VOKOLDO-466457 format. One record per atom (N, C-alpha, C): residue number from 1; residue in one letter; atom name; y, x, z. Coordinates in steps of 0.1 Angstrom, whole numbers. Each point is the difference from the previous one (the first is absolute). Last residue first. Example, Ala and Ser with C-alpha at 12.3 -4.5 7.8 and 13.67 -1.06 7.14 Angstrom:
! residues 2
2;S;N;-22;128;71
2;S;CA;11;9;0
2;S;C;11;-8;8
1;A;N;-57;3;-1
1;A;CA;12;-9;0
1;A;C;12;9;0
This chain:
! residues 131
131;L;N;228;-502;-126
131;L;CA;-6;-13;-3
131;L;C;6;-7;-12
130;L;N;19;39;17
130;L;CA;-13;3;-4
130;L;C;-7;-12;-6
129;V;N;41;-5;24
129;V;CA;3;5;-13
129;V;C;-14;3;-7
128;V;N;-1;-11;44
128;V;CA;2;-14;-7
128;V;C;3;6;-15
127;I;N;-6;33;32
127;I;CA;-13;-6;-3
127;I;C;3;-12;-9
126;K;N;37;22;16
126;K;CA;-6;8;-8
126;K;C;-13;-5;-5
125;P;N;25;-23;34
125;P;CA;6;1;-14
125;P;C;-6;7;-10
124;V;N;-17;2;45
124;V;CA;-3;-12;-6
124;V;C;6;-2;-14
123;F;N;5;39;30
123;F;CA;-11;-2;-9
123;F;C;-1;-11;-8
122;I;N;36;9;34
122;I;CA;-1;12;-10
122;I;C;-11;-2;-10
121;I;N;7;-31;35
121;I;CA;12;-1;-7
121;I;C;0;12;-11
120;I;N;-36;-4;30
120;I;CA;1;-13;-9
120;I;C;11;1;-8
119;G;N;-5;33;32
119;G;CA;-9;2;-10
119;G;C;1;-12;-10
118;V;N;25;-2;38
118;V;CA;5;11;-8
118;V;C;-8;1;-12
117;F;N;-14;-29;33
117;F;CA;10;-6;-7
117;F;C;6;11;-11
116;I;N;-33;14;30
116;I;CA;-5;-8;-9
116;I;C;10;-7;-8
115;A;N;16;27;35
115;A;CA;-7;8;-11
115;A;C;-7;-9;-10
114;T;N;16;-22;37
114;T;CA;11;6;-6
114;T;C;-4;7;-12
113;I;N;-33;-12;30
113;I;CA;5;-12;-8
113;I;C;12;4;-8
112;A;N;-15;32;29
112;A;CA;-10;-2;-9
112;A;C;4;-12;-9
111;F;N;26;10;37
111;F;CA;3;11;-11
111;F;C;-10;-2;-11
110;V;N;-4;-29;38
110;V;CA;13;-2;-7
110;V;C;2;9;-12
109;L;N;-37;6;28
109;L;CA;-2;-12;-8
109;L;C;13;-1;-8
108;V;N;-1;33;33
108;V;CA;-7;4;-11
108;V;C;-1;-12;-11
107;A;N;21;-10;40
107;A;CA;9;10;-8
107;A;C;-8;4;-11
106;A;N;-24;-24;31
106;A;CA;8;-9;-9
106;A;C;10;8;-8
105;A;N;-27;21;32
105;A;CA;-8;-4;-12
105;A;C;8;-8;-9
104;A;N;21;11;40
104;A;CA;-2;14;-9
104;A;C;-9;-4;-12
103;T;N;5;-34;32
103;T;CA;12;3;-8
103;T;C;0;12;-8
102;D;N;-37;-11;29
102;D;CA;1;-10;-12
102;D;C;13;3;-8
101;K;N;-9;27;38
101;K;CA;-10;3;-11
101;K;C;2;-10;-12
100;A;N;27;-5;39
100;A;CA;3;13;-6
100;A;C;-9;3;-12
99;V;N;-10;-40;27
99;V;CA;14;-1;-9
99;V;C;3;14;-8
98;K;N;-37;0;30
98;K;CA;-2;-9;-11
98;K;C;12;-1;-9
97;A;N;6;20;42
97;A;CA;-8;9;-10
97;A;C;-4;-7;-13
96;L;N;18;-25;35
96;L;CA;12;8;-7
96;L;C;-8;11;-10
95;P;N;-28;-29;26
95;P;CA;7;-9;-10
95;P;C;12;8;-7
94;N;N;-47;21;19
94;N;CA;13;-3;7
94;N;C;8;-7;-12
93;I;N;-53;24;15
93;I;CA;7;-11;-9
93;I;C;14;-5;7
92;E;N;-20;50;9
92;E;CA;-3;-12;3
92;E;C;8;-11;-9
91;P;N;8;48;-2
91;P;CA;-13;-3;-4
91;P;C;-5;-15;2
90;C;N;46;28;-5
90;C;CA;-3;-13;7
90;C;C;-14;-3;-6
89;T;N;21;40;-11
89;T;CA;9;-3;13
89;T;C;-5;-14;6
88;L;N;-23;18;-40
88;L;CA;1;11;10
88;L;C;7;-5;12
87;D;N;0;-29;-36
87;D;CA;-14;2;4
87;D;C;0;11;12
86;V;N;40;-4;-24
86;V;CA;-2;-13;9
86;V;C;-15;1;5
85;I;N;12;34;-29
85;I;CA;8;1;12
85;I;C;-2;-12;9
84;A;N;-22;-1;-42
84;A;CA;-5;10;7
84;A;C;8;1;13
83;E;N;16;-30;-32
83;E;CA;-12;-3;6
83;E;C;-7;9;9
82;V;N;39;13;-23
82;V;CA;3;-10;9
82;V;C;-12;-4;7
81;S;N;-7;28;-36
81;S;CA;5;8;12
81;S;C;4;-10;12
80;T;N;-13;-18;-43
80;T;CA;-11;6;7
80;T;C;4;8;12
79;N;N;34;-19;-26
79;N;CA;-8;-11;6
79;N;C;-12;6;8
78;I;N;25;28;-27
78;I;CA;7;-4;12
78;I;C;-6;-10;8
77;L;N;-18;11;-42
77;L;CA;-2;10;10
77;L;C;7;-2;12
76;E;N;6;-31;-34
76;E;CA;-14;0;6
76;E;C;-2;11;10
75;T;N;40;1;-23
75;T;CA;0;-11;10
75;T;C;-13;-2;6
74;A;N;5;31;-37
74;A;CA;6;5;14
74;A;C;0;-10;10
73;I;N;-17;-14;-42
73;I;CA;-9;10;6
73;I;C;6;6;14
72;V;N;26;-29;-28
72;V;CA;-11;-9;6
72;V;C;-9;11;8
71;L;N;36;18;-22
71;L;CA;5;-8;11
71;L;C;-12;-8;7
70;G;N;-6;27;-39
70;G;CA;3;8;11
70;G;C;2;-8;11
69;I;N;-4;-23;-40
69;I;CA;-13;4;4
69;I;C;2;9;15
68;A;N;38;-15;-24
68;A;CA;-7;-11;7
68;A;C;-14;6;5
67;L;N;25;30;-24
67;L;CA;7;-3;12
67;L;C;-8;-10;9
66;I;N;-13;9;-43
66;I;CA;-3;12;8
66;I;C;6;-3;14
65;I;N;11;-29;-35
65;I;CA;-14;-2;5
65;I;C;-5;9;10
64;I;N;44;4;-18
64;I;CA;0;-11;8
64;I;C;-15;-2;4
63;L;N;6;35;-31
63;L;CA;8;3;13
63;L;C;-1;-12;10
62;W;N;-17;-7;-44
62;W;CA;-8;8;7
62;W;C;6;4;15
61;E;N;27;-24;-31
61;E;CA;-10;-8;5
61;E;C;-10;8;9
60;A;N;32;23;-22
60;A;CA;7;-9;11
60;A;C;-10;-8;7
59;L;N;-12;24;-40
59;L;CA;1;9;12
59;L;C;5;-7;11
58;S;N;-28;-32;-33
58;S;CA;13;11;-1
58;S;C;0;8;12
57;I;N;-47;-21;-19
57;I;CA;13;-5;7
57;I;C;9;11;0
56;K;N;-46;-10;-24
56;K;CA;12;9;-3
56;K;C;13;-4;7
55;L;N;-47;-19;0
55;L;CA;12;-9;-4
55;L;C;11;10;-2
54;M;N;-41;19;15
54;M;CA;-3;-8;-10
54;M;C;13;-7;-8
53;L;N;6;24;41
53;L;CA;-5;9;-11
53;L;C;-2;-8;-12
52;G;N;8;-24;39
52;G;CA;13;6;-4
52;G;C;-5;11;-11
51;F;N;-37;-22;19
51;F;CA;8;-8;-7
51;F;C;14;5;-5
50;C;N;-27;27;28
50;C;CA;-7;-2;-13
50;C;C;8;-10;-9
49;I;N;16;7;44
49;I;CA;1;11;-8
49;I;C;-6;-1;-15
48;V;N;-8;-34;32
48;V;CA;13;-1;-3
48;V;C;5;13;-11
47;V;N;-43;-2;21
47;V;CA;1;-11;-9
47;V;C;14;0;-7
46;V;N;-8;29;36
46;V;CA;-8;5;-13
46;V;C;2;-11;-10
45;T;N;17;-12;42
45;T;CA;8;11;-6
45;T;C;-7;5;-13
44;A;N;-22;-32;26
44;A;CA;10;-5;-6
44;A;C;9;10;-8
43;L;N;-34;15;27
43;L;CA;-6;-5;-11
43;L;C;12;-7;-10
42;I;N;12;19;42
42;I;CA;-3;9;-10
42;I;C;-6;-5;-12
41;H;N;9;-29;35
41;H;CA;12;5;-5
41;H;C;-3;10;-10
40;V;N;-36;-16;24
40;V;CA;5;-12;-9
40;V;C;13;6;-5
39;L;N;-18;27;31
39;L;CA;-10;1;-13
39;L;C;5;-11;-9
38;M;N;20;2;41
38;M;CA;5;12;-8
38;M;C;-8;0;-12
37;N;N;-12;-33;33
37;N;CA;11;-3;-10
37;N;C;5;12;-7
36;Q;N;-34;7;32
36;Q;CA;-5;-7;-11
36;Q;C;12;-5;-10
35;E;N;-3;43;34
35;E;CA;7;-14;-1
35;E;C;-5;-6;-12
34;Y;N;-18;44;14
34;Y;CA;-2;-11;11
34;Y;C;7;-14;-2
33;K;N;2;42;-29
33;K;CA;-13;-1;4
33;K;C;-4;-13;9
32;F;N;44;12;-18
32;F;CA;-10;-2;-12
32;F;C;-13;-4;6
31;A;N;32;13;32
31;A;CA;2;-13;-4
31;A;C;-9;-3;-13
30;Y;N;-2;42;18
30;Y;CA;-6;-9;11
30;Y;C;2;-14;-6
29;K;N;18;35;-26
29;K;CA;-15;-1;1
29;K;C;-7;-9;9
28;L;N;49;8;0
28;L;CA;-5;-7;-12
28;L;C;-15;-1;-1
27;G;N;18;25;36
27;G;CA;3;-15;2
27;G;C;-4;-8;-13
26;D;N;-5;47;-1
26;D;CA;-10;-6;10
26;D;C;3;-14;1
25;L;N;31;23;-24
25;L;CA;-11;-2;-8
25;L;C;-12;-5;9
24;A;N;39;12;22
24;A;CA;3;-11;-8
24;A;C;-12;-4;-9
23;Y;N;-3;39;26
23;Y;CA;0;-12;9
23;Y;C;3;-13;-9
22;K;N;6;40;-22
22;K;CA;-14;0;5
22;K;C;-3;-15;8
21;F;N;44;16;-9
21;F;CA;-6;-6;-13
21;F;C;-15;-2;2
20;S;N;22;22;36
20;S;CA;6;-14;-2
20;S;C;-5;-8;-13
19;H;N;-11;46;9
19;H;CA;-7;-8;8
19;H;C;5;-14;-3
18;I;N;24;33;-21
18;I;CA;-14;-2;-7
18;I;C;-7;-10;9
17;L;N;40;13;18
17;L;CA;3;-8;-12
17;L;C;-14;-3;-7
16;R;N;0;29;37
16;R;CA;2;-13;4
16;R;C;2;-11;-11
15;K;N;-3;47;-12
15;K;CA;-12;-5;7
15;K;C;1;-14;4
14;L;N;39;21;-15
14;L;CA;-9;-3;-10
14;L;C;-13;-4;3
13;G;N;42;-8;32
13;G;CA;-6;11;-5
13;G;C;-10;-5;-11
12;R;N;34;-18;46
12;R;CA;-3;1;-14
12;R;C;-8;12;-4
11;Q;N;1;-29;50
11;Q;CA;5;11;-9
11;Q;C;-4;0;-14
10;K;N;-8;-33;37
10;K;CA;7;-1;-12
10;K;C;5;10;-7
9;L;N;-22;2;43
9;L;CA;-10;-6;-10
9;L;C;6;-3;-13
8;K;N;29;16;35
8;K;CA;-10;11;-4
8;K;C;-10;-6;-11
7;N;N;30;-30;20
7;N;CA;7;10;-9
7;N;C;-10;10;-5
6;R;N;-16;-28;32
6;R;CA;2;-7;-12
6;R;C;6;9;-11
5;S;N;-3;16;44
5;S;CA;-13;1;-7
5;S;C;2;-8;-14
4;V;N;40;0;27
4;V;CA;-6;13;-4
4;V;C;-12;1;-8
3;T;N;16;-41;19
3;T;CA;7;4;-11
3;T;C;-4;14;-5
2;D;N;-35;-31;28
2;D;CA;13;5;3
2;D;C;6;6;-14
1;M;N;-36;-41;9
1;M;CA;0;13;-5
1;M;C;15;5;1
């Protein structure tokens, strides 16, 4: 794509801004509809929010929890896009395609495990006090 046509595509304006939000929401809808792990992340989010409300976590703890949730979901969305790009560019089985998909999935796993540790650090002391 030449520079002129790219610059024309990147023109600013309210209509383009509105469309960019629509496209982002389309991406979320796709992930919620077709990505099984996104359902797991959403269910975990609901459980964590319920625990946070029941245990009355602090503002700082809420901020950390929200950040952890956002990172896990955002990483899952990036993983979904990596998988789609790999499938588009390399429909046949290829060892490098596997590496790309597996490492993107590993990034989600790392953030999810990190979020679990965040939850343990925040929630376990409050649960122990209740017992």
